[in-house]
mmCIF file of the C-alpha atoms, coordinates in Angstrom:
data_MODEL
# 
_entry.id   MODEL 
# 
loop_
_atom_site.group_PDB 
_atom_site.id 
_atom_site.type_symbol 
_atom_site.label_atom_id 
_atom_site.label_alt_id 
_atom_site.label_comp_id 
_atom_site.label_asym_id 
_atom_site.label_entity_id 
_atom_site.label_seq_id 
_atom_site.pdbx_PDB_ins_code 
_atom_site.Cartn_x 
_atom_site.Cartn_y 
_atom_site.Cartn_z 
_atom_site.occupancy 
_atom_site.B_iso_or_equiv 
_atom_site.pdbx_formal_charge 
_atom_site.auth_seq_id 
_atom_site.auth_comp_id 
_atom_site.auth_asym_id 
_atom_site.auth_atom_id 
_atom_site.pdbx_PDB_model_num 
ATOM 1   C CA . MET A 1 1   ? -23.802 -17.011 13.661  1.00 0.00 ? 1   MET A CA 1 
ATOM 2   C CA . GLU A 1 2   ? -21.504 -19.000 16.453  1.00 0.00 ? 2   GLU A CA 1 
ATOM 3   C CA . ARG A 1 3   ? -18.883 -19.720 14.671  1.00 0.00 ? 3   ARG A CA 1 
ATOM 4   C CA . SER A 1 4   ? -17.248 -22.267 17.792  1.00 0.00 ? 4   SER A CA 1 
ATOM 5   C CA . LEU A 1 5   ? -19.757 -24.970 18.129  1.00 0.00 ? 5   LEU A CA 1 
ATOM 6   C CA . SER A 1 6   ? -18.635 -27.689 20.069  1.00 0.00 ? 6   SER A CA 1 
ATOM 7   C CA . ILE A 1 7   ? -19.509 -31.142 18.318  1.00 0.00 ? 7   ILE A CA 1 
ATOM 8   C CA . PRO A 1 8   ? -18.487 -35.023 19.421  1.00 0.00 ? 8   PRO A CA 1 
ATOM 9   C CA . ARG A 1 9   ? -15.971 -36.116 16.969  1.00 0.00 ? 9   ARG A CA 1 
ATOM 10  C CA . GLN A 1 10  ? -18.172 -39.100 16.381  1.00 0.00 ? 10  GLN A CA 1 
ATOM 11  C CA . ALA A 1 11  ? -21.429 -37.120 15.465  1.00 0.00 ? 11  ALA A CA 1 
ATOM 12  C CA . LEU A 1 12  ? -18.833 -35.045 12.854  1.00 0.00 ? 12  LEU A CA 1 
ATOM 13  C CA . ALA A 1 13  ? -17.817 -38.553 11.679  1.00 0.00 ? 13  ALA A CA 1 
ATOM 14  C CA . GLU A 1 14  ? -21.655 -39.689 10.876  1.00 0.00 ? 14  GLU A CA 1 
ATOM 15  C CA . LEU A 1 15  ? -22.581 -35.984 9.593   1.00 0.00 ? 15  LEU A CA 1 
ATOM 16  C CA . LEU A 1 16  ? -19.898 -36.203 7.268   1.00 0.00 ? 16  LEU A CA 1 
ATOM 17  C CA . ARG A 1 17  ? -19.810 -39.973 5.913   1.00 0.00 ? 17  ARG A CA 1 
ATOM 18  C CA . SER A 1 18  ? -23.977 -39.352 6.155   1.00 0.00 ? 18  SER A CA 1 
ATOM 19  C CA . SER A 1 19  ? -23.688 -36.764 3.947   1.00 0.00 ? 19  SER A CA 1 
ATOM 20  C CA . GLY A 1 20  ? -21.321 -38.590 1.299   1.00 0.00 ? 20  GLY A CA 1 
ATOM 21  C CA . SER A 1 21  ? -18.409 -37.106 2.049   1.00 0.00 ? 21  SER A CA 1 
ATOM 22  C CA . PRO A 1 22  ? -15.030 -38.780 1.890   1.00 0.00 ? 22  PRO A CA 1 
ATOM 23  C CA . LEU A 1 23  ? -13.028 -36.486 4.261   1.00 0.00 ? 23  LEU A CA 1 
ATOM 24  C CA . THR A 1 24  ? -12.648 -37.411 7.698   1.00 0.00 ? 24  THR A CA 1 
ATOM 25  C CA . PRO A 1 25  ? -13.569 -35.225 11.012  1.00 0.00 ? 25  PRO A CA 1 
ATOM 26  C CA . GLU A 1 26  ? -9.901  -33.959 11.137  1.00 0.00 ? 26  GLU A CA 1 
ATOM 27  C CA . ALA A 1 27  ? -9.884  -33.383 7.437   1.00 0.00 ? 27  ALA A CA 1 
ATOM 28  C CA . TYR A 1 28  ? -12.670 -31.234 7.497   1.00 0.00 ? 28  TYR A CA 1 
ATOM 29  C CA . LEU A 1 29  ? -11.966 -28.953 9.925   1.00 0.00 ? 29  LEU A CA 1 
ATOM 30  C CA . ALA A 1 30  ? -8.286  -28.596 8.361   1.00 0.00 ? 30  ALA A CA 1 
ATOM 31  C CA . SER A 1 31  ? -10.500 -27.701 5.278   1.00 0.00 ? 31  SER A CA 1 
ATOM 32  C CA . LEU A 1 32  ? -12.802 -25.390 7.597   1.00 0.00 ? 32  LEU A CA 1 
ATOM 33  C CA . GLN A 1 33  ? -9.076  -23.409 8.580   1.00 0.00 ? 33  GLN A CA 1 
ATOM 34  C CA . GLN A 1 34  ? -8.022  -22.612 4.888   1.00 0.00 ? 34  GLN A CA 1 
ATOM 35  C CA . GLY A 1 35  ? -11.143 -21.082 4.156   1.00 0.00 ? 35  GLY A CA 1 
ATOM 36  C CA . ALA A 1 36  ? -11.269 -18.959 6.774   1.00 0.00 ? 36  ALA A CA 1 
ATOM 37  C CA . ALA A 1 37  ? -8.969  -16.724 4.747   1.00 0.00 ? 37  ALA A CA 1 
ATOM 38  C CA . PHE A 1 38  ? -11.409 -15.539 2.908   1.00 0.00 ? 38  PHE A CA 1 
ATOM 39  C CA . GLU A 1 39  ? -13.004 -13.676 6.053   1.00 0.00 ? 39  GLU A CA 1 
ATOM 40  C CA . THR A 1 40  ? -10.181 -11.672 6.181   1.00 0.00 ? 40  THR A CA 1 
ATOM 41  C CA . TYR A 1 41  ? -10.771 -10.068 2.295   1.00 0.00 ? 41  TYR A CA 1 
ATOM 42  C CA . PRO A 1 42  ? -13.959 -7.882  2.856   1.00 0.00 ? 42  PRO A CA 1 
ATOM 43  C CA . SER A 1 43  ? -11.665 -5.608  5.408   1.00 0.00 ? 43  SER A CA 1 
ATOM 44  C CA . ARG A 1 44  ? -8.287  -5.990  3.155   1.00 0.00 ? 44  ARG A CA 1 
ATOM 45  C CA . ALA A 1 45  ? -11.036 -4.832  -0.361  1.00 0.00 ? 45  ALA A CA 1 
ATOM 46  C CA . THR A 1 46  ? -11.946 -1.597  2.387   1.00 0.00 ? 46  THR A CA 1 
ATOM 47  C CA . ALA A 1 47  ? -7.940  -0.653  2.371   1.00 0.00 ? 47  ALA A CA 1 
ATOM 48  C CA . SER A 1 48  ? -7.603  -1.303  -1.070  1.00 0.00 ? 48  SER A CA 1 
ATOM 49  C CA . TRP A 1 49  ? -10.479 0.593   -2.060  1.00 0.00 ? 49  TRP A CA 1 
ATOM 50  C CA . TRP A 1 50  ? -9.578  3.766   0.023   1.00 0.00 ? 50  TRP A CA 1 
ATOM 51  C CA . SER A 1 51  ? -5.651  2.948   -1.320  1.00 0.00 ? 51  SER A CA 1 
ATOM 52  C CA . MET A 1 52  ? -6.840  2.903   -4.760  1.00 0.00 ? 52  MET A CA 1 
ATOM 53  C CA . CYS A 1 53  ? -8.676  6.142   -4.300  1.00 0.00 ? 53  CYS A CA 1 
ATOM 54  C CA . ILE A 1 54  ? -5.723  8.023   -2.442  1.00 0.00 ? 54  ILE A CA 1 
ATOM 55  C CA . LEU A 1 55  ? -3.344  7.069   -5.134  1.00 0.00 ? 55  LEU A CA 1 
ATOM 56  C CA . ALA A 1 56  ? -6.184  7.969   -8.136  1.00 0.00 ? 56  ALA A CA 1 
ATOM 57  C CA . CYS A 1 57  ? -6.591  11.597  -6.472  1.00 0.00 ? 57  CYS A CA 1 
ATOM 58  C CA . ALA A 1 58  ? -2.443  11.675  -6.439  1.00 0.00 ? 58  ALA A CA 1 
ATOM 59  C CA . ALA A 1 59  ? -2.536  10.630  -10.057 1.00 0.00 ? 59  ALA A CA 1 
ATOM 60  C CA . VAL A 1 60  ? -4.699  13.155  -10.900 1.00 0.00 ? 60  VAL A CA 1 
ATOM 61  C CA . LEU A 1 61  ? -3.093  16.283  -9.022  1.00 0.00 ? 61  LEU A CA 1 
ATOM 62  C CA . SER A 1 62  ? 0.263   15.082  -10.151 1.00 0.00 ? 62  SER A CA 1 
ATOM 63  C CA . LEU A 1 63  ? -1.152  15.293  -13.931 1.00 0.00 ? 63  LEU A CA 1 
ATOM 64  C CA . VAL A 1 64  ? -2.138  18.466  -13.234 1.00 0.00 ? 64  VAL A CA 1 
ATOM 65  C CA . TRP A 1 65  ? 1.270   19.509  -11.671 1.00 0.00 ? 65  TRP A CA 1 
ATOM 66  C CA . ILE A 1 66  ? 3.664   18.677  -15.208 1.00 0.00 ? 66  ILE A CA 1 
ATOM 67  C CA . PRO A 1 67  ? 2.716   21.658  -16.718 1.00 0.00 ? 67  PRO A CA 1 
ATOM 68  C CA . LEU A 1 68  ? 3.618   23.608  -13.617 1.00 0.00 ? 68  LEU A CA 1 
ATOM 69  C CA . ASP A 1 69  ? 6.944   21.075  -13.354 1.00 0.00 ? 69  ASP A CA 1 
ATOM 70  C CA . PHE A 1 70  ? 8.450   20.089  -16.879 1.00 0.00 ? 70  PHE A CA 1 
ATOM 71  C CA . ARG A 1 71  ? 10.953  18.046  -15.853 1.00 0.00 ? 71  ARG A CA 1 
ATOM 72  C CA . LEU A 1 72  ? 11.821  14.274  -16.629 1.00 0.00 ? 72  LEU A CA 1 
ATOM 73  C CA . GLU A 1 73  ? 11.616  13.654  -12.995 1.00 0.00 ? 73  GLU A CA 1 
ATOM 74  C CA . SER A 1 74  ? 7.855   15.020  -13.604 1.00 0.00 ? 74  SER A CA 1 
ATOM 75  C CA . PHE A 1 75  ? 6.745   12.379  -15.898 1.00 0.00 ? 75  PHE A CA 1 
ATOM 76  C CA . PHE A 1 76  ? 8.203   9.737   -14.172 1.00 0.00 ? 76  PHE A CA 1 
ATOM 77  C CA . ILE A 1 77  ? 6.851   10.179  -11.208 1.00 0.00 ? 77  ILE A CA 1 
ATOM 78  C CA . VAL A 1 78  ? 3.497   10.479  -12.866 1.00 0.00 ? 78  VAL A CA 1 
ATOM 79  C CA . GLY A 1 79  ? 4.196   7.009   -14.839 1.00 0.00 ? 79  GLY A CA 1 
ATOM 80  C CA . LEU A 1 80  ? 4.354   5.636   -11.570 1.00 0.00 ? 80  LEU A CA 1 
ATOM 81  C CA . ILE A 1 81  ? 1.696   6.741   -9.713  1.00 0.00 ? 81  ILE A CA 1 
ATOM 82  C CA . LEU A 1 82  ? 0.072   5.806   -12.308 1.00 0.00 ? 82  LEU A CA 1 
ATOM 83  C CA . LEU A 1 83  ? 1.310   2.552   -12.689 1.00 0.00 ? 83  LEU A CA 1 
ATOM 84  C CA . PHE A 1 84  ? 0.781   1.828   -8.340  1.00 0.00 ? 84  PHE A CA 1 
ATOM 85  C CA . THR A 1 85  ? -3.059  3.019   -9.094  1.00 0.00 ? 85  THR A CA 1 
ATOM 86  C CA . VAL A 1 86  ? -3.504  0.315   -11.677 1.00 0.00 ? 86  VAL A CA 1 
ATOM 87  C CA . ILE A 1 87  ? -2.013  -2.361  -9.936  1.00 0.00 ? 87  ILE A CA 1 
ATOM 88  C CA . GLU A 1 88  ? -3.878  -1.268  -6.333  1.00 0.00 ? 88  GLU A CA 1 
ATOM 89  C CA . TYR A 1 89  ? -7.216  -1.636  -8.993  1.00 0.00 ? 89  TYR A CA 1 
ATOM 90  C CA . ARG A 1 90  ? -6.195  -5.522  -9.262  1.00 0.00 ? 90  ARG A CA 1 
ATOM 91  C CA . VAL A 1 91  ? -5.442  -5.763  -6.252  1.00 0.00 ? 91  VAL A CA 1 
ATOM 92  C CA . HIS A 1 92  ? -8.881  -4.229  -4.922  1.00 0.00 ? 92  HIS A CA 1 
ATOM 93  C CA . ARG A 1 93  ? -10.802 -6.496  -7.617  1.00 0.00 ? 93  ARG A CA 1 
ATOM 94  C CA . GLY A 1 94  ? -8.638  -9.497  -6.832  1.00 0.00 ? 94  GLY A CA 1 
ATOM 95  C CA . PHE A 1 95  ? -9.707  -8.969  -2.619  1.00 0.00 ? 95  PHE A CA 1 
ATOM 96  C CA . THR A 1 96  ? -13.532 -8.524  -3.611  1.00 0.00 ? 96  THR A CA 1 
ATOM 97  C CA . GLU A 1 97  ? -13.309 -11.733 -6.046  1.00 0.00 ? 97  GLU A CA 1 
ATOM 98  C CA . LEU A 1 98  ? -11.853 -13.642 -3.126  1.00 0.00 ? 98  LEU A CA 1 
ATOM 99  C CA . ASN A 1 99  ? -8.824  -13.929 -4.763  1.00 0.00 ? 99  ASN A CA 1 
ATOM 100 C CA . PRO A 1 100 ? -5.795  -15.640 -3.482  1.00 0.00 ? 100 PRO A CA 1 
ATOM 101 C CA . ASN A 1 101 ? -3.302  -14.529 -5.055  1.00 0.00 ? 101 ASN A CA 1 
ATOM 102 C CA . ALA A 1 102 ? -4.824  -10.661 -3.847  1.00 0.00 ? 102 ALA A CA 1 
ATOM 103 C CA . PRO A 1 103 ? -2.517  -10.753 -0.795  1.00 0.00 ? 103 PRO A CA 1 
ATOM 104 C CA . VAL A 1 104 ? 0.819   -11.597 -2.757  1.00 0.00 ? 104 VAL A CA 1 
ATOM 105 C CA . LEU A 1 105 ? 0.098   -8.782  -5.396  1.00 0.00 ? 105 LEU A CA 1 
ATOM 106 C CA . GLY A 1 106 ? -1.251  -6.201  -2.695  1.00 0.00 ? 106 GLY A CA 1 
ATOM 107 C CA . PHE A 1 107 ? 1.852   -6.717  -1.254  1.00 0.00 ? 107 PHE A CA 1 
ATOM 108 C CA . ARG A 1 108 ? 4.028   -6.459  -3.851  1.00 0.00 ? 108 ARG A CA 1 
ATOM 109 C CA . ASN A 1 109 ? 2.431   -3.200  -5.017  1.00 0.00 ? 109 ASN A CA 1 
ATOM 110 C CA . GLN A 1 110 ? 2.924   -1.304  -1.566  1.00 0.00 ? 110 GLN A CA 1 
ATOM 111 C CA . SER A 1 111 ? 6.438   -2.887  -1.349  1.00 0.00 ? 111 SER A CA 1 
ATOM 112 C CA . GLY A 1 112 ? 7.123   -0.798  -4.065  1.00 0.00 ? 112 GLY A CA 1 
ATOM 113 C CA . LEU A 1 113 ? 5.430   2.123   -3.348  1.00 0.00 ? 113 LEU A CA 1 
ATOM 114 C CA . THR A 1 114 ? 7.196   2.320   0.008   1.00 0.00 ? 114 THR A CA 1 
ATOM 115 C CA . LEU A 1 115 ? 10.150  2.202   -1.696  1.00 0.00 ? 115 LEU A CA 1 
ATOM 116 C CA . ALA A 1 116 ? 9.330   4.286   -4.230  1.00 0.00 ? 116 ALA A CA 1 
ATOM 117 C CA . ILE A 1 117 ? 8.399   6.619   -1.573  1.00 0.00 ? 117 ILE A CA 1 
ATOM 118 C CA . LEU A 1 118 ? 11.091  6.239   0.651   1.00 0.00 ? 118 LEU A CA 1 
ATOM 119 C CA . VAL A 1 119 ? 13.763  6.712   -2.209  1.00 0.00 ? 119 VAL A CA 1 
ATOM 120 C CA . TYR A 1 120 ? 11.928  10.013  -3.421  1.00 0.00 ? 120 TYR A CA 1 
ATOM 121 C CA . GLY A 1 121 ? 12.044  11.253  0.007   1.00 0.00 ? 121 GLY A CA 1 
ATOM 122 C CA . LEU A 1 122 ? 15.907  10.843  0.667   1.00 0.00 ? 122 LEU A CA 1 
ATOM 123 C CA . TYR A 1 123 ? 16.869  11.435  -2.569  1.00 0.00 ? 123 TYR A CA 1 
ATOM 124 C CA . HIS A 1 124 ? 15.084  15.169  -2.882  1.00 0.00 ? 124 HIS A CA 1 
ATOM 125 C CA . ALA A 1 125 ? 16.381  15.244  1.149   1.00 0.00 ? 125 ALA A CA 1 
ATOM 126 C CA . PHE A 1 126 ? 20.213  15.215  0.447   1.00 0.00 ? 126 PHE A CA 1 
ATOM 127 C CA . ALA A 1 127 ? 20.085  15.934  -3.412  1.00 0.00 ? 127 ALA A CA 1 
ATOM 128 C CA . PRO A 1 128 ? 21.070  19.690  -4.520  1.00 0.00 ? 128 PRO A CA 1 
ATOM 129 C CA . LEU A 1 129 ? 17.814  21.834  -4.853  1.00 0.00 ? 129 LEU A CA 1 
ATOM 130 C CA . PRO A 1 130 ? 16.372  22.306  -8.268  1.00 0.00 ? 130 PRO A CA 1 
ATOM 131 C CA . ALA A 1 131 ? 18.225  25.359  -10.112 1.00 0.00 ? 131 ALA A CA 1 
ATOM 132 C CA . SER A 1 132 ? 14.647  27.270  -10.178 1.00 0.00 ? 132 SER A CA 1 
ATOM 133 C CA . MET A 1 133 ? 14.319  26.335  -5.810  1.00 0.00 ? 133 MET A CA 1 
ATOM 134 C CA . GLN A 1 134 ? 18.027  27.715  -5.343  1.00 0.00 ? 134 GLN A CA 1 
ATOM 135 C CA . THR A 1 135 ? 17.358  30.814  -7.203  1.00 0.00 ? 135 THR A CA 1 
ATOM 136 C CA . LEU A 1 136 ? 14.080  32.027  -4.925  1.00 0.00 ? 136 LEU A CA 1 
ATOM 137 C CA . ILE A 1 137 ? 16.340  30.745  -1.603  1.00 0.00 ? 137 ILE A CA 1 
ATOM 138 C CA . ASP A 1 138 ? 19.547  33.030  -3.212  1.00 0.00 ? 138 ASP A CA 1 
ATOM 139 C CA . SER A 1 139 ? 17.120  35.822  -3.746  1.00 0.00 ? 139 SER A CA 1 
ATOM 140 C CA . LEU A 1 140 ? 16.212  35.407  -0.183  1.00 0.00 ? 140 LEU A CA 1 
ATOM 141 C CA . ASN A 1 141 ? 19.586  35.875  1.048   1.00 0.00 ? 141 ASN A CA 1 
ATOM 142 C CA . SER A 1 142 ? 19.969  39.603  0.024   1.00 0.00 ? 142 SER A CA 1 
ATOM 143 C CA . ILE A 1 143 ? 16.936  39.912  2.805   1.00 0.00 ? 143 ILE A CA 1 
ATOM 144 C CA . ASP A 1 144 ? 17.716  38.146  5.452   1.00 0.00 ? 144 ASP A CA 1 
ATOM 145 C CA . SER A 1 145 ? 21.484  35.781  5.462   1.00 0.00 ? 145 SER A CA 1 
ATOM 146 C CA . THR A 1 146 ? 19.585  33.351  7.992   1.00 0.00 ? 146 THR A CA 1 
ATOM 147 C CA . MET A 1 147 ? 16.362  32.272  6.499   1.00 0.00 ? 147 MET A CA 1 
ATOM 148 C CA . PRO A 1 148 ? 18.250  30.198  3.329   1.00 0.00 ? 148 PRO A CA 1 
ATOM 149 C CA . PRO A 1 149 ? 19.919  27.911  5.425   1.00 0.00 ? 149 PRO A CA 1 
ATOM 150 C CA . LEU A 1 150 ? 16.784  27.507  7.867   1.00 0.00 ? 150 LEU A CA 1 
ATOM 151 C CA . ILE A 1 151 ? 14.772  26.636  4.110   1.00 0.00 ? 151 ILE A CA 1 
ATOM 152 C CA . LYS A 1 152 ? 17.179  24.220  3.515   1.00 0.00 ? 152 LYS A CA 1 
ATOM 153 C CA . THR A 1 153 ? 16.791  22.339  6.446   1.00 0.00 ? 153 THR A CA 1 
ATOM 154 C CA . ILE A 1 154 ? 13.206  22.625  6.437   1.00 0.00 ? 154 ILE A CA 1 
ATOM 155 C CA . LEU A 1 155 ? 12.808  20.914  3.281   1.00 0.00 ? 155 LEU A CA 1 
ATOM 156 C CA . ARG A 1 156 ? 15.507  17.855  4.205   1.00 0.00 ? 156 ARG A CA 1 
ATOM 157 C CA . ILE A 1 157 ? 13.099  17.492  7.344   1.00 0.00 ? 157 ILE A CA 1 
ATOM 158 C CA . GLY A 1 158 ? 10.465  17.735  5.045   1.00 0.00 ? 158 GLY A CA 1 
ATOM 159 C CA . TYR A 1 159 ? 11.494  15.163  2.527   1.00 0.00 ? 159 TYR A CA 1 
ATOM 160 C CA . LEU A 1 160 ? 12.959  13.140  4.668   1.00 0.00 ? 160 LEU A CA 1 
ATOM 161 C CA . THR A 1 161 ? 9.811   12.957  7.362   1.00 0.00 ? 161 THR A CA 1 
ATOM 162 C CA . LEU A 1 162 ? 7.717   12.263  3.947   1.00 0.00 ? 162 LEU A CA 1 
ATOM 163 C CA . GLY A 1 163 ? 10.072  9.322   3.267   1.00 0.00 ? 163 GLY A CA 1 
ATOM 164 C CA . VAL A 1 164 ? 10.343  7.702   6.863   1.00 0.00 ? 164 VAL A CA 1 
ATOM 165 C CA . VAL A 1 165 ? 6.255   8.560   7.654   1.00 0.00 ? 165 VAL A CA 1 
ATOM 166 C CA . GLY A 1 166 ? 5.275   7.597   4.156   1.00 0.00 ? 166 GLY A CA 1 
ATOM 167 C CA . GLY A 1 167 ? 7.200   4.403   3.352   1.00 0.00 ? 167 GLY A CA 1 
ATOM 168 C CA . ALA A 1 168 ? 6.340   2.739   6.687   1.00 0.00 ? 168 ALA A CA 1 
ATOM 169 C CA . SER A 1 169 ? 2.383   4.254   6.145   1.00 0.00 ? 169 SER A CA 1 
ATOM 170 C CA . GLN A 1 170 ? 2.765   2.003   3.144   1.00 0.00 ? 170 GLN A CA 1 
ATOM 171 C CA . PHE A 1 171 ? 4.917   -0.428  4.286   1.00 0.00 ? 171 PHE A CA 1 
ATOM 172 C CA . ALA A 1 172 ? 2.598   -1.470  6.883   1.00 0.00 ? 172 ALA A CA 1 
ATOM 173 C CA . LEU A 1 173 ? -0.410  -1.703  4.539   1.00 0.00 ? 173 LEU A CA 1 
ATOM 174 C CA . ALA A 1 174 ? 1.805   -4.039  2.444   1.00 0.00 ? 174 ALA A CA 1 
ATOM 175 C CA . TRP A 1 175 ? 2.138   -6.244  5.477   1.00 0.00 ? 175 TRP A CA 1 
ATOM 176 C CA . PHE A 1 176 ? -1.833  -6.034  6.567   1.00 0.00 ? 176 PHE A CA 1 
ATOM 177 C CA . TYR A 1 177 ? -2.683  -7.312  2.601   1.00 0.00 ? 177 TYR A CA 1 
ATOM 178 C CA . LEU A 1 178 ? 0.018   -10.157 3.271   1.00 0.00 ? 178 LEU A CA 1 
ATOM 179 C CA . ARG A 1 179 ? -1.313  -11.413 6.436   1.00 0.00 ? 179 ARG A CA 1 
ATOM 180 C CA . ALA A 1 180 ? -4.801  -12.092 4.780   1.00 0.00 ? 180 ALA A CA 1 
ATOM 181 C CA . ARG A 1 181 ? -3.064  -14.868 3.237   1.00 0.00 ? 181 ARG A CA 1 
ATOM 182 C CA . GLY A 1 182 ? -1.543  -16.710 6.189   1.00 0.00 ? 182 GLY A CA 1 
ATOM 183 C CA . ARG A 1 183 ? -4.837  -16.611 7.897   1.00 0.00 ? 183 ARG A CA 1 
# 
């Protein structure tokens, strides 16, 4: 259906009056612009569905990882992933139900996830290696002395990339959610 239809102001005023509407043509057009925000919700619902599925897969994988890496940090990470997944489910439901609070909730959830990914990547890029990883790198030192610095550099670059690229992509999704509010 064609969205823009040219109609004279007087004819629109007559149509509104005959339908019993108390709105003026200007007020009616303003109400149409406010309702346009709901047209952007289906694309946000699709994006939140994909985000929710990816977070759910990450939650399942992190739950499988806990027995392999039984540390407090692992439990904390799993808890955060589960929390972000549950909130993303609420965001998805909000977009599918055309809830006007869904864009802000989605923005807050994705911004929190952005911060978590950024902190995780930066912390692991500059923090000392865990004892188990340091032992492995020290054992490689006996084989080749150039290997440990190379491995540490690769790990730092990987964690920095994870923090910056992962954080930036999540923040882009946060802005995508929030833009539904302003339309």
